[in-house]
A tleap script that builds the chain and sets N, CA, C and O, in Angstrom:
source leaprc.protein.ff14SB
mol = sequence {
  NMET ARG ILE ASN ASN VAL LEU LEU GLU CYS
  TYR VAL ALA ASN THR GLY PRO LYS TRP GLU
  ARG ALA CYS SER ARG LYS ARG TRP ILE SER
  GLY TYR MET CYS GLY LEU THR HIE ARG ILE
  ARG GLU GLN ALA ARG SER HIE SER PHE ASP
  ARG VAL SER THR VAL GLY THR VAL LEU ARG
  VAL ARG TYR PRO PRO THR PRO THR PRO GLY
  SER CPRO
}
set mol.1.N position { 34.620 -1.441 34.503 }
set mol.1.CA position { 34.023 -0.359 33.755 }
set mol.1.C position { 34.461 -0.375 32.295 }
set mol.1.O position { 34.189 0.574 31.559 }
set mol.2.N position { 35.119 -1.414 31.878 }
set mol.2.CA position { 35.565 -1.525 30.489 }
set mol.2.C position { 34.357 -1.548 29.538 }
set mol.2.O position { 34.420 -0.979 28.449 }
set mol.3.N position { 33.290 -2.185 29.934 }
set mol.3.CA position { 32.107 -2.277 29.074 }
set mol.3.C position { 31.549 -0.889 28.787 }
set mol.3.O position { 31.182 -0.595 27.649 }
set mol.4.N position { 31.482 -0.052 29.779 }
set mol.4.CA position { 30.972 1.305 29.568 }
set mol.4.C position { 31.836 2.083 28.591 }
set mol.4.O position { 31.316 2.833 27.766 }
set mol.5.N position { 33.157 1.912 28.674 }
set mol.5.CA position { 34.049 2.609 27.744 }
set mol.5.C position { 33.839 2.124 26.313 }
set mol.5.O position { 33.828 2.929 25.381 }
set mol.6.N position { 33.673 0.822 26.133 }
set mol.6.CA position { 33.458 0.278 24.788 }
set mol.6.C position { 32.142 0.803 24.224 }
set mol.6.O position { 32.080 1.209 23.063 }
set mol.7.N position { 31.101 0.798 25.032 }
set mol.7.CA position { 29.813 1.317 24.559 }
set mol.7.C position { 29.903 2.789 24.197 }
set mol.7.O position { 29.330 3.225 23.199 }
set mol.8.N position { 30.616 3.547 25.003 }
set mol.8.CA position { 30.776 4.973 24.730 }
set mol.8.C position { 31.558 5.186 23.443 }
set mol.8.O position { 31.221 6.064 22.649 }
set mol.9.N position { 32.615 4.377 23.227 }
set mol.9.CA position { 33.400 4.500 21.990 }
set mol.9.C position { 32.534 4.172 20.780 }
set mol.9.O position { 32.597 4.868 19.767 }
set mol.10.N position { 31.732 3.124 20.877 }
set mol.10.CA position { 30.856 2.760 19.759 }
set mol.10.C position { 29.845 3.864 19.485 }
set mol.10.O position { 29.560 4.183 18.331 }
set mol.11.N position { 29.309 4.441 20.542 }
set mol.11.CA position { 28.327 5.504 20.378 }
set mol.11.C position { 28.955 6.720 19.711 }
set mol.11.O position { 28.355 7.325 18.823 }
set mol.12.N position { 30.164 7.078 20.138 }
set mol.12.CA position { 30.842 8.245 19.569 }
set mol.12.C position { 31.233 7.965 18.125 }
set mol.12.O position { 31.131 8.851 17.277 }
set mol.13.N position { 31.685 6.734 17.829 }
set mol.13.CA position { 32.118 6.394 16.470 }
set mol.13.C position { 30.941 6.407 15.497 }
set mol.13.O position { 31.127 6.692 14.314 }
set mol.14.N position { 29.751 6.107 15.967 }
set mol.14.CA position { 28.590 6.013 15.080 }
set mol.14.C position { 27.788 7.306 14.990 }
set mol.14.O position { 26.698 7.314 14.419 }
set mol.15.N position { 28.303 8.382 15.536 }
set mol.15.CA position { 27.553 9.631 15.429 }
set mol.15.C position { 27.626 10.138 14.000 }
set mol.15.O position { 28.573 9.839 13.272 }
set mol.16.N position { 26.669 10.870 13.622 }
set mol.16.CA position { 26.618 11.366 12.247 }
set mol.16.C position { 25.202 11.263 11.735 }
set mol.16.O position { 24.272 11.027 12.506 }
set mol.17.N position { 25.035 11.438 10.445 }
set mol.17.CA position { 23.682 11.424 9.882 }
set mol.17.C position { 23.111 10.008 9.831 }
set mol.17.O position { 23.186 9.343 8.798 }
set mol.18.N position { 22.550 9.556 10.929 }
set mol.18.CA position { 21.982 8.201 10.977 }
set mol.18.C position { 20.763 8.093 10.069 }
set mol.18.O position { 20.490 7.023 9.524 }
set mol.19.N position { 20.036 9.176 9.902 }
set mol.19.CA position { 18.831 9.114 9.090 }
set mol.19.C position { 19.144 8.775 7.645 }
set mol.19.O position { 18.293 8.210 6.957 }
set mol.20.N position { 20.351 9.103 7.153 }
set mol.20.CA position { 20.702 8.769 5.770 }
set mol.20.C position { 20.766 7.265 5.592 }
set mol.20.O position { 20.266 6.724 4.606 }
set mol.21.N position { 21.389 6.587 6.561 }
set mol.21.CA position { 21.453 5.128 6.475 }
set mol.21.C position { 20.058 4.534 6.585 }
set mol.21.O position { 19.727 3.593 5.864 }
set mol.22.N position { 19.249 5.066 7.469 }
set mol.22.CA position { 17.901 4.528 7.659 }
set mol.22.C position { 17.056 4.732 6.407 }
set mol.22.O position { 16.305 3.836 6.020 }
set mol.23.N position { 17.163 5.889 5.771 }
set mol.23.CA position { 16.364 6.155 4.572 }
set mol.23.C position { 16.751 5.222 3.433 }
set mol.23.O position { 15.877 4.712 2.733 }
set mol.24.N position { 18.028 4.993 3.239 }
set mol.24.CA position { 18.431 4.111 2.148 }
set mol.24.C position { 17.963 2.691 2.421 }
set mol.24.O position { 17.544 1.985 1.503 }
set mol.25.N position { 18.032 2.272 3.673 }
set mol.25.CA position { 17.554 0.942 4.022 }
set mol.25.C position { 16.045 0.860 3.823 }
set mol.25.O position { 15.534 -0.141 3.321 }
set mol.26.N position { 15.341 1.905 4.213 }
set mol.26.CA position { 13.887 1.920 4.077 }
set mol.26.C position { 13.491 1.841 2.603 }
set mol.26.O position { 12.560 1.121 2.242 }
set mol.27.N position { 14.203 2.585 1.757 }
set mol.27.CA position { 13.907 2.538 0.324 }
set mol.27.C position { 14.122 1.137 -0.227 }
set mol.27.O position { 13.315 0.646 -1.016 }
set mol.28.N position { 15.214 0.489 0.187 }
set mol.28.CA position { 15.526 -0.844 -0.321 }
set mol.28.C position { 14.456 -1.837 0.120 }
set mol.28.O position { 13.971 -2.631 -0.685 }
set mol.29.N position { 14.090 -1.791 1.398 }
set mol.29.CA position { 13.084 -2.718 1.914 }
set mol.29.C position { 11.728 -2.431 1.287 }
set mol.29.O position { 10.989 -3.356 0.952 }
set mol.30.N position { 11.399 -1.155 1.126 }
set mol.30.CA position { 10.124 -0.783 0.528 }
set mol.30.C position { 10.028 -1.305 -0.902 }
set mol.30.O position { 8.994 -1.843 -1.297 }
set mol.31.N position { 11.098 -1.151 -1.679 }
set mol.31.CA position { 11.103 -1.657 -3.047 }
set mol.31.C position { 10.994 -3.163 -3.096 }
set mol.31.O position { 10.315 -3.716 -3.961 }
set mol.32.N position { 11.665 -3.831 -2.165 }
set mol.32.CA position { 11.632 -5.285 -2.105 }
set mol.32.C position { 10.218 -5.764 -1.788 }
set mol.32.O position { 9.713 -6.688 -2.425 }
set mol.33.N position { 9.580 -5.130 -0.799 }
set mol.33.CA position { 8.230 -5.528 -0.417 }
set mol.33.C position { 7.241 -5.237 -1.545 }
set mol.33.O position { 6.314 -6.013 -1.775 }
set mol.34.N position { 7.433 -4.142 -2.234 }
set mol.34.CA position { 6.552 -3.803 -3.352 }
set mol.34.C position { 6.659 -4.871 -4.432 }
set mol.34.O position { 5.648 -5.288 -4.998 }
set mol.35.N position { 7.875 -5.315 -4.720 }
set mol.35.CA position { 8.070 -6.363 -5.713 }
set mol.35.C position { 7.402 -7.659 -5.308 }
set mol.35.O position { 6.797 -8.336 -6.139 }
set mol.36.N position { 7.505 -8.008 -4.043 }
set mol.36.CA position { 6.865 -9.229 -3.570 }
set mol.36.C position { 5.350 -9.130 -3.686 }
set mol.36.O position { 4.698 -10.064 -4.153 }
set mol.37.N position { 4.798 -8.016 -3.268 }
set mol.37.CA position { 3.351 -7.833 -3.312 }
set mol.37.C position { 2.855 -7.856 -4.749 }
set mol.37.O position { 1.819 -8.455 -5.038 }
set mol.38.N position { 3.578 -7.213 -5.643 }
set mol.38.CA position { 3.167 -7.155 -7.044 }
set mol.38.C position { 3.128 -8.553 -7.647 }
set mol.38.O position { 2.177 -8.901 -8.347 }
set mol.39.N position { 4.161 -9.359 -7.380 }
set mol.39.CA position { 4.183 -10.715 -7.921 }
set mol.39.C position { 3.013 -11.531 -7.384 }
set mol.39.O position { 2.378 -12.273 -8.134 }
set mol.40.N position { 2.727 -11.399 -6.102 }
set mol.40.CA position { 1.639 -12.174 -5.513 }
set mol.40.C position { 0.311 -11.766 -6.134 }
set mol.40.O position { -0.517 -12.622 -6.445 }
set mol.41.N position { 0.103 -10.483 -6.315 }
set mol.41.CA position { -1.150 -10.020 -6.912 }
set mol.41.C position { -1.298 -10.552 -8.329 }
set mol.41.O position { -2.371 -11.018 -8.712 }
set mol.42.N position { -0.238 -10.485 -9.097 }
set mol.42.CA position { -0.312 -10.945 -10.482 }
set mol.42.C position { -0.612 -12.435 -10.541 }
set mol.42.O position { -1.392 -12.880 -11.383 }
set mol.43.N position { -0.001 -13.202 -9.659 }
set mol.43.CA position { -0.211 -14.640 -9.685 }
set mol.43.C position { -1.613 -14.989 -9.185 }
set mol.43.O position { -2.245 -15.909 -9.705 }
set mol.44.N position { -2.092 -14.273 -8.197 }
set mol.44.CA position { -3.361 -14.622 -7.570 }
set mol.44.C position { -4.563 -14.262 -8.434 }
set mol.44.O position { -5.656 -14.781 -8.209 }
set mol.45.N position { -4.386 -13.391 -9.409 }
set mol.45.CA position { -5.523 -12.956 -10.219 }
set mol.45.C position { -6.247 -14.118 -10.882 }
set mol.45.O position { -7.477 -14.171 -10.863 }
set mol.46.N position { -5.513 -15.036 -11.459 }
set mol.46.CA position { -6.144 -16.107 -12.209 }
set mol.46.C position { -6.624 -17.240 -11.317 }
set mol.46.O position { -7.376 -18.103 -11.771 }
set mol.47.N position { -6.204 -17.253 -10.054 }
set mol.47.CA position { -6.538 -18.377 -9.193 }
set mol.47.C position { -7.554 -18.047 -8.119 }
set mol.47.O position { -8.027 -18.958 -7.438 }
set mol.48.N position { -7.909 -16.794 -7.937 }
set mol.48.CA position { -8.794 -16.460 -6.815 }
set mol.48.C position { -10.248 -16.431 -7.269 }
set mol.48.O position { -10.554 -16.037 -8.394 }
set mol.49.N position { -11.122 -16.848 -6.388 }
set mol.49.CA position { -12.549 -16.806 -6.668 }
set mol.49.C position { -13.233 -15.717 -5.859 }
set mol.49.O position { -14.255 -15.180 -6.285 }
set mol.50.N position { -12.683 -15.384 -4.693 }
set mol.50.CA position { -13.229 -14.307 -3.867 }
set mol.50.C position { -12.328 -13.099 -4.012 }
set mol.50.O position { -11.108 -13.209 -3.888 }
set mol.51.N position { -12.917 -11.960 -4.271 }
set mol.51.CA position { -12.148 -10.723 -4.392 }
set mol.51.C position { -12.604 -9.768 -3.309 }
set mol.51.O position { -13.795 -9.700 -3.005 }
set mol.52.N position { -11.685 -9.038 -2.728 }
set mol.52.CA position { -12.030 -8.048 -1.719 }
set mol.52.C position { -11.842 -6.676 -2.339 }
set mol.52.O position { -10.760 -6.353 -2.829 }
set mol.53.N position { -12.894 -5.869 -2.320 }
set mol.53.CA position { -12.789 -4.529 -2.886 }
set mol.53.C position { -12.174 -3.592 -1.860 }
set mol.53.O position { -11.908 -3.990 -0.726 }
set mol.54.N position { -11.952 -2.358 -2.257 }
set mol.54.CA position { -11.291 -1.399 -1.374 }
set mol.54.C position { -12.159 -1.007 -0.191 }
set mol.54.O position { -11.627 -0.535 0.814 }
set mol.55.N position { -13.464 -1.182 -0.266 }
set mol.55.CA position { -14.324 -0.827 0.860 }
set mol.55.C position { -14.531 -1.997 1.806 }
set mol.55.O position { -15.224 -1.848 2.812 }
set mol.56.N position { -13.961 -3.141 1.519 }
set mol.56.CA position { -14.014 -4.272 2.430 }
set mol.56.C position { -15.146 -5.244 2.176 }
set mol.56.O position { -15.346 -6.158 2.976 }
set mol.57.N position { -15.899 -5.086 1.092 }
set mol.57.CA position { -16.951 -6.049 0.792 }
set mol.57.C position { -16.380 -7.143 -0.090 }
set mol.57.O position { -15.505 -6.896 -0.920 }
set mol.58.N position { -16.872 -8.325 0.092 }
set mol.58.CA position { -16.374 -9.460 -0.690 }
set mol.58.C position { -17.242 -9.611 -1.930 }
set mol.58.O position { -18.469 -9.672 -1.839 }
set mol.59.N position { -16.609 -9.670 -3.063 }
set mol.59.CA position { -17.315 -9.868 -4.325 }
set mol.59.C position { -17.041 -11.289 -4.797 }
set mol.59.O position { -15.886 -11.708 -4.870 }
set mol.60.N position { -18.073 -12.016 -5.110 }
set mol.60.CA position { -17.887 -13.378 -5.600 }
set mol.60.C position { -17.855 -13.352 -7.129 }
set mol.60.O position { -18.709 -12.751 -7.781 }
set mol.61.N position { -16.867 -14.005 -7.662 }
set mol.61.CA position { -16.742 -14.107 -9.111 }
set mol.61.C position { -17.299 -15.464 -9.504 }
set mol.61.O position { -16.792 -16.499 -9.071 }
set mol.62.N position { -18.328 -15.459 -10.313 }
set mol.62.CA position { -18.936 -16.722 -10.726 }
set mol.62.C position { -18.585 -16.976 -12.191 }
set mol.62.O position { -18.819 -16.149 -13.072 }
set mol.63.N position { -18.024 -18.138 -12.403 }
set mol.63.CA position { -17.683 -18.535 -13.756 }
set mol.63.C position { -18.810 -19.414 -14.293 }
set mol.63.O position { -19.442 -20.134 -13.521 }
set mol.64.N position { -19.074 -19.372 -15.597 }
set mol.64.CA position { -20.125 -20.235 -16.143 }
set mol.64.C position { -19.722 -21.702 -15.966 }
set mol.64.O position { -18.538 -22.032 -16.039 }
set mol.65.N position { -20.689 -22.572 -15.736 }
set mol.65.CA position { -20.342 -23.983 -15.544 }
set mol.65.C position { -19.723 -24.558 -16.811 }
set mol.65.O position { -20.068 -24.167 -17.926 }
set mol.66.N position { -18.823 -25.473 -16.616 }
set mol.66.CA position { -18.183 -26.107 -17.776 }
set mol.66.C position { -19.170 -27.086 -18.395 }
set mol.66.O position { -19.844 -27.822 -17.675 }
set mol.67.N position { -19.261 -27.103 -19.705 }
set mol.67.CA position { -20.216 -28.011 -20.351 }
set mol.67.C position { -19.797 -29.467 -20.152 }
set mol.67.O position { -18.619 -29.809 -20.254 }
set mol.68.N position { -20.780 -30.312 -19.868 }
set mol.68.CA position { -20.504 -31.743 -19.722 }
set mol.68.C position { -20.870 -32.434 -21.025 }
set mol.68.O position { -21.741 -31.964 -21.757 }
set mol.69.N position { -20.221 -33.524 -21.310 }
set mol.69.CA position { -20.555 -34.238 -22.554 }
set mol.69.C position { -22.019 -34.694 -22.541 }
set mol.69.O position { -22.494 -35.228 -21.539 }
set mol.70.N position { -22.708 -34.489 -23.617 }
set mol.70.CA position { -24.101 -34.893 -23.754 }
set mol.70.C position { -25.089 -33.826 -23.326 }
set mol.70.O position { -26.297 -34.052 -23.394 }
set mol.71.N position { -24.607 -32.654 -22.883 }
set mol.71.CA position { -25.543 -31.594 -22.495 }
set mol.71.C position { -25.889 -30.759 -23.719 }
set mol.71.O position { -25.069 -30.643 -24.630 }
set mol.72.N position { -27.102 -30.165 -23.763 }
set mol.72.CA position { -27.511 -29.400 -24.965 }
set mol.72.C position { -26.746 -28.141 -25.169 }
set mol.72.O position { -26.993 -27.418 -26.134 }
savepdb mol mol.pdb
quit
């Protein structure tokens, strides 16, 4: 029954405002994910040809054709 005593001691030792630890961790992870998403969006702007709007329709971005040598 030693295992039960150890688990009980750990449970009693960790009592307290657990939500404070969870909130600080959530804020840190949320900020980290926001930073990652922001960088990806900024980088993808110049490289993407298909854009998805907020309503879920795909908008195609068409660039003018590059002029070839000898064309009018």
